[in-house]
C-alpha positions in Angstrom: 0.1 0.0 0.0 2.7 2.3 0.9 4.4 1.7 -2.4 0.8 2.7 -4.3 1.0 6.0 -2.3 4.5 6.6 -3.1 4.2 6.3 -6.9 1.0 8.3 -6.8 2.8 11.2 -5.4 6.0 11.0 -7.5 3.7 11.2 -10.6 1.8 14.1 -8.9 4.9 16.1 -8.9 6.3 14.8 -12.4 2.7 16.7 -13.5 2.9 19.6 -11.7 6.5 20.7 -12.4 5.5 21.9 -15.7 2.6 23.5 -15.1 4.6 25.4 -12.3 7.1 26.6 -14.5 4.6 27.7 -17.3 2.9 29.6 -14.6 6.3 31.3 -13.6 6.9 32.0 -17.2 3.6 33.6 -18.0 4.1 35.6 -14.7 7.1 37.0 -15.7 5.8 38.6 -19.1 2.8 39.8 -17.1 5.1 41.6 -14.9 7.0 43.0 -17.8 3.8 44.9 -19.1 3.7 42.7 -22.5 2.1 39.7 -23.7 4.0 36.6 -25.6 1.9 37.2 -28.6 3.0 41.0 -29.2 6.5 40.4 -28.8 8.7 41.3 -31.9 10.6 38.0 -33.4 13.4 40.1 -35.5 13.8 43.7 -36.4 14.3 44.7 -40.0 17.8 45.0 -41.2 16.9 46.4 -44.4 15.8 49.8 -43.2 17.0 52.6 -46.3 16.4 56.4 -45.9 16.5 56.8 -50.2 15.1 54.7 -52.8 15.2 55.4 -56.5 13.3 52.9 -58.7 13.0 52.1 -62.3 10.0 49.9 -63.5 8.2 48.7 -66.6 4.2 48.4 -66.5 0.8 48.0 -68.2 -2.3 50.1 -68.7 -4.9 47.3 -69.2 -8.3 48.8 -68.5 -8.9 50.4 -72.0 -10.9 47.6 -74.6 -9.2 49.3 -78.0 -5.7 50.8 -76.8 -3.3 49.3 -74.0 -0.3 51.0 -72.7 3.3 49.8 -71.9 4.8 51.8 -69.6 8.3 52.6 -68.3 8.8 54.8 -65.4 10.9 55.6 -62.1 10.3 56.9 -58.9 12.1 58.5 -55.7 11.0 57.4 -51.9 12.1 59.2 -48.6 11.8 56.4 -46.0 11.1 57.9 -42.5 11.0 54.9 -40.3 10.5 51.3 -40.8 6.6 51.6 -41.0 6.1 55.1 -43.5 7.7 56.7 -46.4 7.1 59.4 -48.8 6.9 58.3 -52.3 8.0 62.0 -53.5 7.7 61.3 -57.3 6.4 58.6 -59.4 6.1 59.1 -63.1 5.7 56.9 -66.1 5.3 57.3 -70.1 2.7 55.2 -72.2 3.3 53.7 -75.0 0.5 52.8 -76.9 -0.5 49.9 -79.2 -4.3 48.8 -80.6 -5.6 45.7 -79.4 -7.7 43.0 -81.8 -11.0 44.2 -81.0 -10.1 47.5 -82.5 -8.7 46.0 -85.6 -11.9 43.4 -85.7 -14.1 46.9 -85.6 -12.3 48.4 -88.5 -12.7 45.4 -90.8 -16.4 45.8 -90.5 -16.1 49.5 -91.3 -17.2 49.9 -87.9 -14.9 52.3 -85.7 -14.7 52.2 -82.2 -15.8 55.7 -80.5 -12.5 57.8 -79.9 -11.6 57.9 -76.8 -9.0 59.9 -74.9 -5.8 57.7 -74.3 -3.5 58.5 -71.5 0.1 59.4 -72.3 1.9 60.0 -68.8 1.1 60.4 -65.5 2.8 61.5 -62.3 2.0 60.9 -58.6 3.1 61.7 -55.2 2.0 59.0 -52.5 2.0 58.2 -48.6 3.5 54.8 -48.1 2.7 52.7 -45.6 4.4 49.1 -44.5 2.8 47.2 -42.5 4.3 43.8 -42.9 8.1 42.4 -43.4 8.7 39.1 -43.2 11.7 36.5 -43.5 11.2 33.1 -45.1 13.0 30.3 -46.5 13.4 29.7 -50.4 13.5 26.1 -51.6 15.2 25.2 -48.1 18.2 26.3 -49.7 18.4 30.1 -48.3 17.1 33.2 -46.8 14.6 35.8 -48.7 13.0 39.0 -47.1 10.2 40.8 -47.6 7.6 43.7 -47.1 4.2 44.5 -47.9 3.3 48.2 -48.5 0.2 50.3 -49.3 0.4 53.5 -51.1 -2.3 56.5 -51.3 -1.9 59.9 -53.0 -2.3 62.5 -55.4 -1.8 62.0 -59.3 -2.0 64.0 -62.6 -2.6 62.1 -65.9 -1.9 63.8 -69.5 -4.3 62.4 -72.0 -4.4 63.0 -75.6 -6.7 65.5 -75.5 -6.7 66.8 -72.1 -4.7 67.0 -68.6 -6.7 65.7 -65.7 -5.8 65.9 -61.8 -6.6 62.6 -59.8 -5.9 60.6 -56.6 -4.5 56.9 -56.7 -4.4 54.3 -54.5 -2.9 50.7 -54.3 -0.1 48.4 -52.7 2.3 46.0 -53.9 4.9 43.6 -52.2 8.9 44.0 -52.1 11.3 41.1 -52.1 15.1 42.0 -50.9 17.9 40.8 -52.9 20.5 42.3 -50.8 20.6 45.6 -48.9 21.1 47.7 -51.4 19.0 46.0 -54.3 15.1 44.7 -54.0 12.6 44.1 -56.6 8.9 45.5 -56.6 5.5 44.2 -58.2 2.6 46.5 -57.2 -1.0 47.8 -58.6 -2.6 51.2 -58.6 -5.9 52.3 -59.4 -5.9 56.1 -60.2 -9.2 58.0 -60.7 -8.4 61.3 -63.2 -11.1 64.2 -62.7 -12.4 66.4 -65.2 -12.2 70.0 -65.3 -16.0 70.5 -64.3 -15.7 67.8 -61.3 -17.9 70.3 -59.2 -21.0 70.5 -61.8 -20.7 66.7 -63.0 -18.7 64.5 -61.1 -17.0 61.8 -63.8 -13.6 60.5 -64.0 -11.3 58.2 -66.3 -9.9 55.5 -64.5 -6.9 53.7 -64.7 -5.4 50.6 -63.6 -1.3 50.3 -63.2 0.6 47.0 -63.3 4.4 47.6 -62.6 7.2 45.9 -61.9 10.3 47.3 -61.0 14.0 47.3 -59.2 15.2 49.3 -56.5 18.5 50.6 -55.4 18.4 52.1 -51.8 20.9 53.1 -49.7 
């Protein structure tokens, strides 16, 4: 009987020990005023001040005339979360789609619309997500997700328009100096009579670029 009591007491001590250690750890986190879930695992190792970007892109919304774009941007980074994209400018090279050619073959031309020649924008950048991951189990890769919001100017074939833009993208860091970006931005360019007649031309810019930062 005494042997059974001894074994039960030993088992109780073994089970209670981890629970007491866990409680002690939990108390230590609470005493520090911060829960485990809110602790940062690792700080950013790529946190530049200045960034220059070259990119190529596409304006796909017009059903009759698409635009292939080339452009560049300069971004001033304030801290790990925020930045100011001081200028982002792209020039568009137009090409007609097969739909336009099909209509012209039946002597039915599409209604002539304005086409965007180039645009310039300036944006606030918010960088809420930064990560480090494994690439094919053979190396590390780092990246971030960012959001942009700002004002824009668009030069069309028959008019110039002011507007706003918003979007987001993903960045992959190749090194401390070089990174690659993919983003999508939606533009709303308003006409001159916006106060009397709320109408606008919208554009979607899809860009792939390479950045040099320091």
